[in-house]
C-alpha positions in Angstrom: -18.2 67.8 -14.0 -17.1 64.4 -15.9 -15.0 61.9 -14.5 -13.0 59.9 -16.8 -13.1 56.6 -16.5 -11.0 55.0 -19.2 -8.7 51.4 -18.6 -12.1 50.5 -16.3 -13.4 47.0 -17.4 -16.9 48.4 -17.9 -18.8 45.3 -17.4 -18.0 45.4 -13.8 -20.0 48.5 -13.5 -23.3 50.1 -13.5 -25.0 52.7 -15.6 -25.3 54.9 -12.4 -24.3 54.5 -9.2 -24.8 57.1 -6.0 -22.0 57.9 -4.5 -22.6 57.9 -0.7 -19.8 60.0 0.4 -20.0 62.8 -1.9 -24.0 62.8 -1.9 -24.1 62.5 -5.4 -25.2 60.4 -8.4 -22.3 59.2 -11.1 -23.9 58.3 -14.6 -22.3 57.0 -17.3 -22.2 59.6 -20.0 -23.4 57.5 -22.9 -22.9 60.6 -25.6 -19.0 59.6 -25.0 -19.5 56.2 -26.4 -17.7 54.2 -27.8 -14.6 56.8 -28.2 -14.8 56.7 -23.8 -16.3 55.5 -20.8 -16.5 58.5 -18.8 -18.9 59.2 -15.8 -21.1 62.6 -15.1 -21.5 63.4 -11.9 -25.3 65.0 -10.6 -25.5 66.8 -7.7 -28.8 68.5 -7.8 -32.3 67.6 -9.2 -31.6 69.9 -12.2 -28.2 68.2 -13.1 -30.1 64.9 -13.1 -33.0 67.0 -15.5 -30.8 67.9 -17.6 -28.9 64.4 -18.4 -32.0 63.1 -18.9 -33.4 65.7 -21.9 -29.4 65.4 -23.1 -29.2 62.0 -23.0 -26.6 61.8 -21.2 -28.6 58.9 -19.2 -31.3 56.9 -21.7 -33.0 54.3 -21.7 -36.6 53.6 -20.0 -35.8 51.9 -16.9 -32.0 54.0 -16.1 -33.9 57.3 -16.6 -36.4 56.1 -14.3 -34.1 55.1 -11.4 -31.7 58.4 -12.1 -35.4 60.1 -11.7 -35.5 58.5 -8.0 -32.1 59.7 -7.3 -32.8 63.2 -8.6 -35.2 63.2 -6.0 -33.1 62.1 -3.3 -30.8 65.0 -4.3 -33.6 67.2 -3.4 -34.9 65.8 -0.3 -31.4 66.1 1.1 -30.8 69.5 0.1 -33.3 70.6 2.1 -33.1 68.4 4.9 -32.6 70.9 7.6 -36.1 72.4 6.4 -39.5 71.5 7.7 -41.3 68.7 6.6 -43.7 71.3 4.6 -40.7 73.4 3.2 -39.1 69.9 2.6 -42.6 68.0 0.5 -43.0 71.2 -1.3 -39.3 71.2 -2.7 -39.9 67.7 -3.7 -42.9 68.6 -5.3 -41.4 71.1 -7.1 -38.5 69.0 -8.2 -40.4 66.3 -8.9 -42.3 68.3 -12.0 -39.0 69.5 -13.2 -37.8 65.9 -13.8 -40.8 65.0 -15.3 -40.9 67.4 -18.4 -37.1 65.8 -18.7 -38.9 63.5 -21.4 -42.7 62.4 -21.6 -42.6 59.4 -23.6 -41.2 57.0 -21.2 -43.7 55.9 -18.8 -41.2 54.6 -16.3 -40.0 58.3 -15.4 -43.5 58.8 -14.4 -43.9 55.8 -12.7 -40.6 56.0 -10.6 -41.6 59.8 -9.7 -44.8 58.8 -8.4 -43.3 55.8 -6.3 -40.8 58.0 -4.1 -43.9 61.3 -4.0 -46.0 58.3 -2.5 -43.5 57.4 0.3 -42.5 60.9 0.8 -46.3 61.8 1.5 -46.9 59.0 3.5 -44.2 59.6 5.7 -45.3 61.0 9.2 -41.7 62.5 9.9 -41.5 60.8 13.2 -38.1 58.8 12.3 -35.1 59.7 10.4 -34.8 62.1 7.8 -37.2 62.7 4.9 -33.8 62.8 3.1 -32.7 59.3 4.1 -36.1 58.0 3.7 -35.9 59.0 0.0 -32.2 57.8 -0.6 -32.9 54.2 0.3 -36.4 54.2 -1.6 -33.9 55.2 -4.8 -30.9 52.7 -3.8 -33.9 49.9 -3.4 -35.4 50.9 -6.9 -31.7 50.6 -8.3 -31.7 47.1 -6.8 -35.1 46.0 -8.1 -33.9 47.4 -11.4 -31.0 44.7 -11.5 -32.9 42.0 -10.3 -36.2 42.7 -12.6 -33.9 42.9 -15.9 -32.2 39.7 -14.8 -35.5 37.9 -14.3 -37.0 39.2 -17.9 -33.5 38.1 -19.3 -34.3 34.7 -18.6 -37.6 34.5 -19.9 -36.4 36.6 -23.1 -33.7 34.0 -23.7 -36.4 30.9 -23.8 -37.4 32.5 -26.8 -34.4 32.4 -28.5 -33.0 29.6 -30.0 -29.6 28.0 -30.6 -27.7 29.7 -34.0 -30.7 32.3 -34.0 -29.9 35.7 -36.3 -31.6 38.7 -34.5 -32.2 41.7 -36.2 -32.1 44.4 -32.2 -33.5 47.9 -32.6 -31.8 50.8 -30.8 -30.3 49.9 -27.4 -31.9 47.6 -24.7 -28.5 46.5 -23.0 -26.9 47.3 -19.5 -26.5 51.3 -20.7 -30.5 51.4 -20.6 -31.0 50.1 -17.2 -28.7 49.7 -14.0 -27.9 46.6 -15.0 -28.4 43.4 -17.9 -31.3 45.7 -19.7 -34.7 44.7 -21.5 -34.3 42.7 -25.1 -30.1 42.9 -24.9 -30.2 41.3 -21.7 -32.2 38.7 -23.0 -29.4 38.1 -25.8 -26.7 38.3 -23.0 -28.7 35.4 -21.1 -29.3 33.2 -24.3 -25.2 33.3 -24.6 -24.7 32.9 -21.0 -26.4 29.9 -21.9 -24.7 28.2 -24.6 -26.7 29.5 -27.8 -24.7 30.5 -30.4 -26.2 34.0 -31.5 -25.7 36.1 -34.1 -27.1 40.0 -34.1 -27.7 42.4 -36.7 -27.3 46.0 -35.0 -29.6 48.3 -36.6 -27.7 51.9 -36.6 -30.8 53.6 -35.4 -31.2 57.0 -36.1 -30.7 59.7 -35.8 -28.8 59.5 -32.7 -27.0 55.8 -33.8 -27.6 54.4 -30.1 -27.6 50.7 -32.0 -24.3 51.7 -33.6 -22.7 53.3 -30.5 -24.0 52.1 -27.6 -25.3 48.2 -28.6 -22.4 47.1 -30.6 -20.1 48.7 -27.9 -22.1 46.3 -25.2 -22.0 43.3 -27.7 -17.9 43.9 -28.1 -17.7 43.8 -24.5 -19.3 40.8 -24.4 -17.9 39.0 -27.0 -21.1 38.8 -29.1 -20.7 38.2 -32.8 -22.5 41.3 -34.1 -22.8 42.9 -37.6 -24.1 46.9 -37.9 -26.7 47.5 -40.8 -28.2 50.9 -41.3 -32.0 50.9 -40.3 -33.5 50.8 -43.9 -31.4 47.5 -44.9 -33.0 45.6 -42.5 -36.2 44.7 -45.0 -33.7 43.4 -47.3 -32.0 40.6 -44.2 -35.8 39.9 -43.2 -36.9 39.4 -46.8 -33.2 37.2 -47.3 -34.7 34.3 -44.8 -31.7 34.7 -42.4 -32.6 36.5 -39.7 -35.1 34.4 -36.9 -36.5 36.9 -34.9 -36.5 41.0 -34.1 -36.4 42.4 -30.6 -36.3 45.4 -29.1 -37.5 47.1 -26.1 -40.7 49.5 -25.1 -40.8 53.2 -23.3 -44.3 52.8 -22.9 -46.8 49.8 -23.4 -50.4 50.6 -23.8 -52.9 48.6 -22.3 -53.7 47.2 -25.3 -50.2 45.9 -26.0 -49.4 48.7 -28.3 -45.6 49.7 -27.8 -43.9 53.2 -28.6 -40.5 52.6 -28.9 -37.5 54.0 -30.7 -38.3 55.6 -34.0 -38.2 52.9 -36.7 -39.5 50.1 -34.8 -43.1 50.4 -36.5 -41.4 50.1 -40.0 -38.9 47.3 -38.5 -41.9 45.4 -37.3 -43.9 45.7 -40.5 -40.9 44.1 -42.7 -40.9 41.4 -40.2 -44.3 40.7 -40.2 -44.9 40.3 -43.9 -41.8 37.6 -43.5 -43.2 35.8 -40.7 -40.6 36.8 -38.7 -41.3 36.4 -35.0 -41.3 40.4 -33.3 -40.8 39.8 -29.3 -40.7 43.4 -27.4 -38.7 42.7 -23.7 -40.2 45.6 -21.1 -40.6 45.5 -17.2 -44.2 45.8 -16.0 -43.1 49.2 -15.0 -43.0 50.3 -18.7 -47.0 48.9 -18.8 -49.2 51.8 -18.6 -52.4 50.6 -17.7 -54.3 53.5 -17.6 -53.4 54.1 -21.5 -55.8 52.4 -23.6 -53.9 52.8 -26.7 -50.8 54.1 -28.6 -52.7 56.5 -30.1 -52.6 58.3 -26.4 -48.9 58.2 -25.7 -47.5 61.6 -26.0 -44.3 61.1 -28.5 -41.2 63.4 -27.6 -40.2 65.7 -30.8 -36.4 66.2 -30.3 -34.3 69.2 -31.5 -33.7 69.1 -35.8 -30.4 69.7 -35.2 -30.2 65.2 -34.4 -31.0 65.2 -38.2 -29.4 68.1 -39.8 -25.6 67.5 -38.5 -25.3 64.9 -40.7 -21.7 64.9 -42.6 -19.8 63.4 -45.0 -15.8 63.8 -45.6 -16.4 67.1 -43.5 -19.2 68.7 -45.1 -22.7 68.9 -44.2 -25.2 66.8 -46.2 -28.3 69.0 -46.2 -28.5 72.6 -47.8 -28.3 75.5 -45.4 -31.4 76.7 -43.9 -32.8 73.1 -44.5 -35.3 72.0 -41.9 -36.4 68.6 -40.3 -38.8 66.9 -38.4 -37.2 64.1 -35.4 -39.5 62.2 -33.8 -38.0 60.3 -31.0 -40.4 57.3 -31.0 -43.4 55.6 -32.8 -46.1 53.3 -32.0 -45.7 49.6 -33.3 -49.4 48.3 -32.9 -50.1 45.3 -31.0 -51.3 43.1 -33.9 -47.2 43.3 -35.4 -46.4 42.0 -32.1 -45.6 38.4 -31.0 -44.7 38.2 -27.2 -44.4 41.0 -25.0 -42.0 39.5 -22.1 -41.8 41.2 -18.9 -40.1 40.2 -15.6 -43.2 38.9 -14.2 -43.7 36.0 -17.6 -44.6 36.3 -21.1 -47.5 38.0 -22.5 -49.4 36.6 -25.9 -51.6 37.7 -27.9 -54.7 39.2 -26.8 -52.5 41.6 -24.8 -55.4 43.2 -23.3 -55.6 40.3 -21.4 -52.7 39.1 -20.7 -50.9 41.7 -20.0 -53.8 42.5 -17.2 -53.4 39.0 -15.9 -49.1 39.7 -15.5 -49.9 43.2 -14.0 -52.0 41.4 -11.9 -49.5 38.6 -11.0 -46.8 41.0 -10.2 -49.2 43.0 -7.5 -49.2 46.2 -10.1 -52.7 46.3 -10.3 -55.7 44.8 -8.4 
């Protein structure tokens, strides 16, 4: 069910919110933007998994927290059953949610965190549903706090007067609030810095042109949309100060999996000695993945590429086929800095990322 929210000022809202009265998760339907602002109500774990898969909700932090609420819906649906059955249902729905999108490590991180809470619960007080819901709410609040700290660190790398190329969407829509790379830009502007953003369209789903441009419009931050393959031209011209993007997974050595096109953008930036900055929470860092070679790359439906029309007519010939990887891997040697809520990591990343994870209490 879609709930129209037209006329509501989005900056006062979150990408996802739990409705206690109706016991459902409400998500901004990112497929409808920028034409209209609407919410989708999720009442089952299957609804949440479908929303993640069809990109009603997207962005690594957002899908992680959404999955946590999906498990809350699972636990609440069998709250009258015994503990064995409740845990069995949770495991089943956890597998469903994990299968929705494989590349973003935040999804796995969130599901595993909730499942640890559920498996450790002795069943002595309260109910498992209430326990899982409380954990999901805690994760949502943590996400906002984490992103705000990350934005402050990221803003320290942005100078007054910078022109920034930004890839994909990493703003509040990609998280519960604030976001990652776009959150850093927003923070820099709130600190009084003058910033201009060149927004990559980010094909094939145009998250930059549709979502990032819409967010920047809400904030009043000046921007211009450019095609993905125009980035090299603007970098060569000398007018770009730095490149910012997020991450769906960061390997232990600093290789970054992010929206397709990030690798080519980073190559062009490095050729002109323009700093390449990745902004991602420590939950996106996967110390169990040695390098980007081990990161699974999601292949999305070819229709996302083949559906392009000009003047109402299809661009591609009938029967054409396409390849549609959702992500690519940018090698760590092309990245200048990785910003997290625990601080900023610089090369060599294998050591600096480990230090940040230890500082954040994520590893021993």
